[in-house]
C-alpha positions in Angstrom: 0.5 0.1 0.1 1.3 3.3 -1.1 2.0 5.5 1.9 0.8 8.6 0.5 -2.5 6.7 1.0 -2.0 4.8 4.3 -0.6 8.5 6.0 -3.4 10.6 4.2 -4.6 13.1 6.9 -7.6 12.3 8.1 -8.6 15.8 9.9 -8.1 19.3 8.6 -5.4 19.8 11.8 -3.4 17.0 10.5 -2.6 19.0 7.2 1.1 20.2 6.7 1.3 23.4 6.4 -1.5 26.4 5.0 -2.5 26.8 8.6 -4.5 30.0 7.6 -5.7 28.8 4.5 -7.2 25.8 6.7 -9.0 28.2 9.5 -11.0 29.6 6.4 -12.0 26.6 5.0 -12.9 25.1 8.6 -15.1 28.3 8.8 -16.4 27.7 5.4 -18.0 24.4 6.5 -18.9 25.6 9.6 -21.2 28.2 8.3 -22.5 25.2 5.5 -23.9 22.6 8.7 -25.6 26.0 10.5 -27.5 26.2 6.9 -25.7 29.5 5.9 -24.7 28.9 2.1 -21.3 30.1 0.9 -19.8 31.0 -2.4 -18.1 28.2 -3.8 -14.1 27.5 -3.1 -11.5 27.3 -5.0 -8.4 25.8 -4.1 -5.2 26.8 -6.2 -2.0 25.4 -6.0 1.0 23.4 -7.3 0.5 19.5 -7.4 1.3 17.3 -4.3 0.5 20.4 -1.8 -2.6 18.6 -0.5 -5.8 20.0 -2.5 -7.5 16.9 -2.9 -6.5 15.8 0.4 -8.2 18.7 1.8 -11.6 18.3 -0.3 -11.4 14.9 0.9 -11.2 15.2 4.3 -14.2 18.5 3.8 -16.3 15.7 2.2 -16.4 14.1 5.7 -18.4 16.9 7.0 -21.2 16.3 4.7 -23.8 13.1 4.0 -22.2 12.4 1.1 -19.5 13.7 -1.8 -19.8 13.8 -6.0 -16.6 14.0 -7.8 -15.8 15.2 -11.3 -12.1 13.4 -11.8 -9.2 15.0 -14.0 -9.0 12.0 -16.0 -12.7 12.6 -17.2 -13.9 14.4 -20.2 -15.6 17.6 -18.9 -17.8 18.7 -21.9 -20.8 21.0 -21.1 -22.8 18.0 -21.4 -21.0 15.7 -19.2 -20.4 18.6 -16.5 -24.4 18.9 -16.8 -24.8 15.5 -16.4 -22.9 14.6 -13.8 -22.9 17.6 -11.1 -24.9 19.8 -13.0 -28.1 18.1 -11.6 -26.8 17.1 -8.4 -26.2 20.7 -7.7 -30.0 21.8 -7.7 -31.0 18.3 -6.5 -32.1 16.9 -2.7 -29.5 14.8 -1.0 -29.9 11.0 -0.6 -30.1 11.2 2.9 -32.9 14.1 3.2 -32.3 17.7 3.5 -28.9 17.4 4.2 -25.7 18.9 2.1 -23.9 17.0 -0.2 -20.2 18.3 -1.6 -19.5 18.4 -5.2 -15.9 18.4 -5.9 -14.1 19.1 -9.4 -10.6 18.9 -9.9 -8.1 20.9 -12.1 -10.9 23.4 -13.5 -8.0 24.9 -15.3 -7.0 22.0 -17.4 -10.5 22.5 -19.1 -9.7 22.9 -22.6 -10.0 21.5 -26.3 -12.9 20.0 -28.4 -13.6 17.2 -25.5 -13.8 19.8 -22.9 -15.8 22.3 -25.2 -18.2 24.4 -23.2 -17.3 23.1 -19.6 -15.7 26.4 -18.5 -19.3 28.2 -19.0 -21.4 25.4 -17.4 -19.7 25.5 -14.7 -20.1 28.9 -14.1 -23.7 28.2 -14.4 -23.7 25.5 -11.8 -21.6 28.0 -9.2 -25.0 30.6 -10.0 -27.6 28.1 -9.5 -26.1 25.7 -6.9 -27.7 24.4 -3.7 -25.3 22.8 -1.9 -21.2 23.1 -1.2 -18.8 23.1 -3.9 -15.5 23.0 -3.9 -13.2 23.5 -7.1 -9.5 22.9 -7.3 -6.6 24.1 -9.7 -2.8 24.4 -10.4 -2.5 27.7 -12.4 -3.6 31.1 -10.3 -3.1 32.8 -13.5 -4.6 30.4 -15.9 -7.0 32.2 -18.5 -9.8 29.7 -18.3 -10.2 30.6 -14.1 -10.7 34.3 -15.3 -14.9 34.2 -15.2 -14.6 31.4 -12.6 -12.4 33.4 -9.6 -14.9 36.2 -9.0 -17.7 33.6 -8.5 -15.6 31.7 -5.7 -13.6 32.1 -2.6 -10.1 31.9 -4.1 -7.6 30.2 -1.4 -4.2 30.3 -3.2 -2.3 27.0 -1.2 1.0 27.5 -0.4 3.9 25.0 -0.5 5.2 23.3 2.3 8.0 24.7 4.2 11.3 21.6 3.9 11.0 21.7 8.0 7.0 20.7 8.2 8.0 17.8 5.8 10.9 16.7 7.5 8.7 16.2 10.7 6.0 14.3 8.9 8.5 12.3 7.7 10.1 11.4 10.7 6.5 10.7 12.1 5.9 8.2 9.1 9.6 6.6 9.4 8.9 5.9 13.1 5.3 4.6 12.3 7.1 2.3 10.2 10.3 1.1 11.7 12.5 2.7 9.4 15.9 3.9 10.3 16.7 7.2 9.4 19.3 9.7 10.0 17.5 13.4 10.4 20.0 14.5 7.5 18.5 12.2 4.9 15.4 13.4 6.0 15.9 16.8 5.5 17.9 16.2 2.1 14.5 14.8 0.8 12.4 17.3 1.9 14.4 20.3 0.8 14.9 18.7 -2.9 11.3 17.8 -3.1 10.1 21.5 -3.7 7.4 21.8 -1.3 5.7 19.0 -3.0 4.9 16.4 0.3 3.2 13.7 -2.0 6.6 13.5 -3.8 8.5 13.4 -0.3 6.5 10.6 1.0 6.9 9.0 -2.0 10.6 9.1 -2.0 10.9 7.7 1.5 8.9 4.8 0.4 11.0 4.1 -2.5 14.5 4.8 -0.7 13.7 2.8 2.5 11.8 -0.2 1.5 14.6 -2.2 0.6 16.2 -2.7 4.2 14.6 -0.1 6.2 17.2 1.9 6.5 18.2 5.4 5.1 21.0 7.3 5.3 22.5 10.4 4.2 24.5 9.1 1.2 21.3 6.8 -0.1 19.8 10.6 -1.0 22.7 12.7 -2.0 22.4 11.1 -5.7 18.8 12.5 -5.6 17.4 15.3 -8.4 15.9 18.4 -7.1 12.2 17.7 -8.2 11.6 19.0 -11.8 9.3 22.0 -10.9 8.3 24.3 -13.7 8.6 28.0 -13.0 4.9 29.5 -12.8 4.4 32.6 -14.6 4.4 34.7 -11.9 8.0 33.4 -10.7 8.8 33.9 -14.2 8.0 37.5 -14.6 9.5 37.9 -11.4 13.1 36.5 -12.1 13.4 38.1 -15.2 12.8 41.8 -13.5 14.9 41.2 -10.2 17.7 38.7 -11.4 20.9 39.6 -13.2 21.9 35.8 -13.5 21.4 34.7 -16.9 20.9 31.0 -15.5 18.7 31.5 -13.1 16.2 33.6 -15.5 16.5 31.1 -18.5 15.7 28.2 -15.8 12.9 30.5 -14.7 11.5 30.9 -18.0 11.0 27.1 -18.7 7.2 27.7 -18.2 4.3 25.8 -19.2 2.0 28.7 -20.7 1.7 30.3 -23.5 5.1 32.3 -24.6 3.3 35.2 -26.4 0.9 35.6 -22.7 4.3 35.4 -20.8 6.0 38.3 -23.4 3.3 40.6 -22.4 3.2 40.3 -19.1 7.1 41.2 -18.7 6.4 44.2 -21.2 3.4 45.4 -19.0 5.7 45.3 -15.6 9.2 46.5 -17.1 8.2 50.1 -16.2 6.8 49.5 -13.1 10.5 48.0 -12.1 12.8 49.8 -13.8 13.2 53.3 -13.5 15.6 54.6 -15.5 14.7 55.7 -19.4 17.8 53.9 -20.8 17.2 50.7 -19.0 13.2 50.9 -20.1 14.5 51.8 -23.5 16.8 48.8 -23.8 14.4 46.1 -22.3 11.7 47.5 -25.0 14.0 46.7 -27.4 14.7 43.4 -26.1 10.8 42.9 -26.3 10.5 43.9 -29.3 12.7 41.5 -30.8 10.6 38.7 -28.9 7.6 39.9 -31.2 9.5 39.8 -34.3 10.8 36.2 -33.5 7.1 35.1 -32.7 5.9 36.6 -35.8 8.3 34.8 -37.7 7.6 31.2 -36.1 3.9 31.9 -37.0 4.6 32.7 -40.5 7.0 29.9 -41.0 5.7 27.5 -38.8 9.0 26.8 -37.8 8.8 27.3 -33.7 12.3 27.2 -33.3 12.4 30.9 -33.4 10.5 30.6 -29.6 13.9 29.9 -28.1 15.1 33.0 -29.6 12.1 35.2 -28.4 12.3 33.7 -24.9 15.9 34.6 -24.5 15.1 38.2 -25.8 12.3 38.8 -23.6 14.0 36.8 -20.4 17.8 37.2 -20.7 17.8 40.3 -22.9 15.3 42.0 -20.4 17.1 41.1 -17.2 20.2 42.6 -18.6 18.5 45.7 -19.6 19.0 47.0 -15.9 22.1 48.5 -14.2 21.4 46.5 -10.8 18.5 45.1 -9.6 16.2 47.0 -7.4 15.5 46.6 -3.9 11.8 47.1 -3.5 8.3 45.2 -4.1 6.6 45.4 -7.2 3.5 43.9 -7.4 2.8 42.1 -10.8 0.0 43.4 -13.1 -1.8 41.6 -15.7 -1.2 43.1 -18.8 -3.7 46.0 -19.6 -3.5 44.9 -23.2 -6.3 42.1 -22.2 -9.0 44.3 -20.7 -8.3 46.5 -23.8 -9.0 43.7 -26.2 -12.0 42.7 -24.2 -13.4 46.1 -24.6 -12.7 46.0 -28.0 -14.4 42.6 -28.4 -17.5 43.6 -26.9 -17.9 46.8 -29.5 -16.7 44.6 -32.3 -19.8 42.0 -31.3 -22.0 45.0 -30.7 -21.4 46.5 -34.4 -21.6 43.0 -36.2 -25.3 42.6 -34.6 -26.3 45.9 -35.8 -25.0 45.3 -38.9 -26.6 41.6 -39.4 -29.9 43.6 -38.6 -29.3 46.1 -41.3 -28.4 43.2 -43.6 -31.8 41.1 -42.9 -33.8 44.4 -42.9 -32.2 46.6 -46.0 -30.6 43.9 -48.0 -27.0 45.5 -48.0 -24.2 44.3 -47.2 -22.4 44.1 -43.6 -19.2 46.2 -44.9 -22.0 49.2 -46.4 -23.8 49.0 -43.3 -21.0 49.5 -41.1 -20.2 52.8 -43.6 -23.6 53.8 -42.7 -23.1 54.3 -39.1 -21.7 57.9 -39.1 -25.1 58.8 -40.9 -26.8 56.7 -38.1 -25.2 58.8 -35.2 -26.2 61.9 -36.5 -30.0 60.9 -37.7 -30.3 59.5 -33.9 -30.0 63.0 -32.7 -33.7 63.1 -33.5 -36.0 61.7 -31.0 -38.4 60.3 -32.9 -36.1 59.4 -36.1 -34.6 57.3 -33.5 -37.3 55.6 -32.4 -38.6 55.4 -36.4 -35.1 53.6 -37.3 -34.7 51.7 -34.0 -38.4 50.5 -34.6 -37.8 49.4 -38.3 -34.5 47.6 -37.4 -35.6 45.9 -34.0 -32.5 47.2 -32.2 -31.9 46.6 -28.7 -31.4 49.2 -25.5 -27.5 48.7 -26.2 -27.6 48.8 -29.8 -29.3 52.7 -29.6 -26.9 53.7 -27.2 -23.9 52.9 -30.3 -25.6 56.0 -32.1 -26.7 58.3 -29.1 -25.8 58.4 -25.4 -29.4 59.7 -23.8 -32.4 57.2 -23.8 -35.0 57.9 -26.1 -37.3 59.7 -24.0 -40.3 57.8 -22.8 -43.2 60.3 -23.6 -41.3 60.0 -27.6 -41.8 56.7 -27.3 -45.2 56.7 -26.4 -46.5 59.2 -29.0 -44.8 57.0 -31.7 -46.6 53.8 -30.6 -49.6 55.2 -30.6 -48.8 56.8 -34.3 -47.7 53.9 -35.5 -51.1 52.1 -33.7 -53.1 54.3 -35.3 -51.4 54.1 -38.7 -51.5 50.6 -38.7 -55.7 51.1 -38.1 -55.7 53.1 -41.0 -53.8 50.9 -43.6 -56.0 48.4 -42.9 -58.9 50.4 -43.8 -57.2 51.2 -46.9 -56.5 47.7 -47.8 -59.8 46.5 -47.4 -61.1 49.3 -49.7 -58.5 48.6 -52.2 -59.7 44.9 -51.9 -62.9 45.8 -52.1 -62.6 47.9 -55.2 -60.6 45.4 -56.8 -63.2 42.5 -56.7 -66.0 45.2 -57.7 -63.8 45.8 -61.1 -63.2 42.1 -61.7 -66.5 40.3 -61.4 -69.6 42.8 -62.5 -72.9 43.4 -61.3 -75.7 41.0 -62.7 -78.0 43.2 -64.8 -81.5 41.7 -65.7 -81.7 39.9 -69.3 -83.0 42.7 -72.0 -85.8 41.0 -75.1 -82.7 42.0 -77.4 -79.9 39.9 -75.2 -77.9 42.6 -75.5 -74.1 41.7 -74.1 -73.8 43.0 -70.6 -70.6 44.9 -71.7 -69.1 46.1 -74.4 -65.9 44.1 -76.3 -62.8 46.7 -77.2 -62.2 46.2 -80.8 -65.8 44.8 -81.7 -68.3 47.3 -83.4 -72.1 46.8 -82.0 -74.4 45.8 -84.6 -77.9 45.7 -84.3 -79.2 42.6 -83.0 -81.2 40.0 -85.2 -83.1 37.3 -84.0 -81.5 33.7 -84.9 -84.0 31.3 -87.0 -83.4 27.9 -88.1 -83.5 27.5 -92.0 -86.4 25.0 -93.3 -83.8 23.2 -95.4 -81.5 22.4 -92.9 -84.1 21.2 -90.7 -86.0 18.6 -93.7 -82.3 17.3 -94.5 -82.2 16.0 -90.3 -85.3 14.6 -91.0 -84.2 12.1 -93.9 -81.3 10.8 -91.9 -83.0 10.0 -88.9 -85.5 8.1 -91.5 -82.6 5.8 -92.9 -81.0 5.2 -89.8 -84.7 3.7 -88.6 -84.8 1.6 -91.9 -81.6 0.0 -91.3 -81.9 -0.7 -87.8 -85.1 -2.4 -89.3 -83.5 -5.0 -91.8 -81.0 -6.3 -89.0 -81.9 -9.5 -87.9 -80.5 -12.3 -85.2 -80.4 -15.9 -85.2 -83.9 -16.2 -83.8 -85.4 -14.0 -86.4 -87.9 -16.1 -88.4 
């Protein structure tokens, strides 16, 4: 049995490190048990620091728990069927709460997970049960819409002395003779990953139940990739190329890292020549990213990484001894606002395309004229009514709302015009029917035609009579037929 499972903490008080964060979690559980609903918890931190362990301990405080593991597909349909329905339905144990656990929220991406983040947002809004979400990367773009809806708890790596104390307890319980220096070496090289430290202890001491310093001397420090915060801090604070290059080994979009560095250069550097030189390196990094994109040769990325990492780091004369808070690139907010404006523009153009039968390009070119026309309240109402514009779309062309009295007046006029149009159409229809179907007339003695036919002159009516010769001829033909019929005989004729 793995020692990580055998010695997994069963109470919150047994968890190593993060005492302040555990206090927040304890209060959160208490409020739920008192019947006071709380917003979901979002536990963020690198792997191995105990997020899953905390979730399993919390689950014991409730009647039941539902978990969606990281290995599962997390598309919109899967999330909705797995935890969506459970979040609004009652527990199997009556009115008690059930805990909903969703692991590695920042790992939702790609075709298989399409719509997953949006569905999580809906579940958070409608959930009637406690909910815990877990993620590894605090700066993940996939958490941007989720973090405001949760109580974010940023888990810290455990200190080496706390890990060493835990390893000592496990070694004593398993009867392993260890040297304190060996435990310290394991704890330091685990880089704050408790799970990795316990697995290492078990692997090295399983053979003869002894552990000496020489057994861990060749142990390699745990491979931990820097997060984006540490990478930017290293670039701005350090002047050691090897340190910066190691920190830039990060699992994140490199163009995103470049935007973060570019945003924070003037916040850290104060001398004009330092800032100028740093941005020169940023521009060279951007050029290489463009080359990689156009040529599909991503070998250019390593040059871009060196320019925006080591290059920017070397731009400063000396390290600044001050604290600088890393800021999110302002370009993201600008892009978000511009995206909203573009979507609004496209929605209006689509409506003009449907109503006016003009191309979307022509529709957009008409916007400046619409802005002038919308200054008139009544004309603004008529255009917006014709195009069926929403309130936010009307604001695209005028800052103030259309006065309510104008809306009431124009709606009454529209209703009156609708009634008048209906009456006019009815009258036209009646006239058309009268022209097509003439009124019936009493037959005259002369059997005159009820109407004149164009192009035919009217002639005096003449009484039509049959000629006597024609009548006599017809009588002779009938007489011959009768005689011929009399001559025909059958087998029984005598």
